[in-house]
C-alpha positions in Angstrom: -6.7 4.1 15.0 -10.2 5.5 15.7 -11.8 8.1 12.9 -14.5 10.7 13.9 -16.1 13.4 12.2 -17.0 14.7 15.8 -14.6 16.7 18.2 -15.0 13.9 20.7 -14.8 10.1 21.2 -17.8 8.1 23.5 -15.5 7.0 26.6 -12.6 8.3 25.6 -10.4 11.1 26.7 -8.0 13.7 24.9 -5.0 13.5 26.4 -2.8 15.0 23.6 -3.4 16.8 20.9 -0.8 16.8 17.8 -2.5 18.9 15.2 -3.8 19.0 11.6 -3.3 15.7 10.0 -4.4 15.0 6.2 -4.3 13.4 3.2 -5.1 13.3 -0.4 -5.1 12.2 -3.7 -5.7 13.6 -7.5 -7.5 11.2 -9.9 -8.2 11.9 -13.5 -11.1 10.4 -15.4 -10.5 7.7 -17.9 -11.9 8.9 -21.5 -13.6 5.7 -22.1 -15.3 5.8 -19.1 -16.3 9.1 -20.2 -18.0 7.8 -23.3 -19.6 5.5 -21.1 -20.7 8.2 -18.9 -22.1 10.5 -21.3 -24.1 7.5 -22.6 -25.7 7.0 -18.8 -27.0 10.4 -19.2 -28.9 9.5 -21.9 -31.3 6.8 -19.8 -30.2 8.1 -16.1 -29.3 6.3 -13.4 -26.0 6.1 -11.2 -22.5 6.2 -13.1 -20.9 3.5 -11.2 -17.3 4.2 -13.0 -16.9 7.5 -11.1 -18.4 6.2 -8.1 -16.0 3.6 -8.1 -13.5 6.1 -8.9 -14.1 8.6 -6.5 -14.5 5.5 -3.6 -11.0 4.9 -3.8 -9.8 8.4 -4.3 -11.6 8.6 -0.4 -9.9 5.3 0.7 -6.3 6.8 -0.3 -7.1 9.5 1.3 -8.1 8.5 4.7 -5.3 5.7 4.1 -2.5 8.9 3.9 -4.5 10.7 6.5 -3.9 8.1 9.2 -0.3 7.4 8.0 0.8 11.4 9.0 -1.2 10.6 12.6 0.5 7.5 13.3 4.1 9.2 12.5 3.4 11.6 15.0 2.2 9.1 17.1 -1.3 9.5 17.2 -4.2 6.8 17.6 -7.2 8.4 16.5 -8.1 11.5 14.0 -10.9 13.8 15.3 -12.9 16.4 13.5 -12.5 14.5 10.1 -13.7 16.4 7.2 -13.8 15.7 3.4 -13.2 18.4 0.6 -13.2 18.2 -3.5 -11.9 20.2 -5.9 -11.3 20.2 -9.7 -8.2 21.1 -10.8 -9.2 21.0 -14.5 -11.9 19.1 -16.5 -11.1 15.6 -15.9 -9.0 15.7 -12.6 -10.2 16.0 -9.0 -8.4 16.2 -5.6 -9.9 14.3 -2.7 -8.5 16.0 0.5 -9.3 14.5 3.7 -8.1 16.3 7.3 -8.2 16.4 10.8 -6.9 16.7 14.1 -4.3 13.7 15.0 -4.7 13.0 19.4 -3.9 10.4 21.3 -7.1 9.1 23.7 -7.6 6.7 26.4 -10.0 5.1 28.2 -12.3 7.6 30.5 
């Protein structure tokens, strides 16, 4: 499965468009990690616990989008975008979406 943020893929042509596909996940922070993060704000630097949480969320959302595209018979997703929404103080949604297509070599 080829995933691209552009609307075209070099050396390929789109022969069929299936439509919008998406994948999402909602993750809640852990209170223990919030305490560590609060301490980190005092000294500065990357909050690795949150970086890991968001990375895992993005990966899971992409996997779900790919599953959605494959179920339609697509072999690529173009125009891929990410969106993040905060649902409540300690939970966020990661949404990834794009257009499922069938591509072949030019």
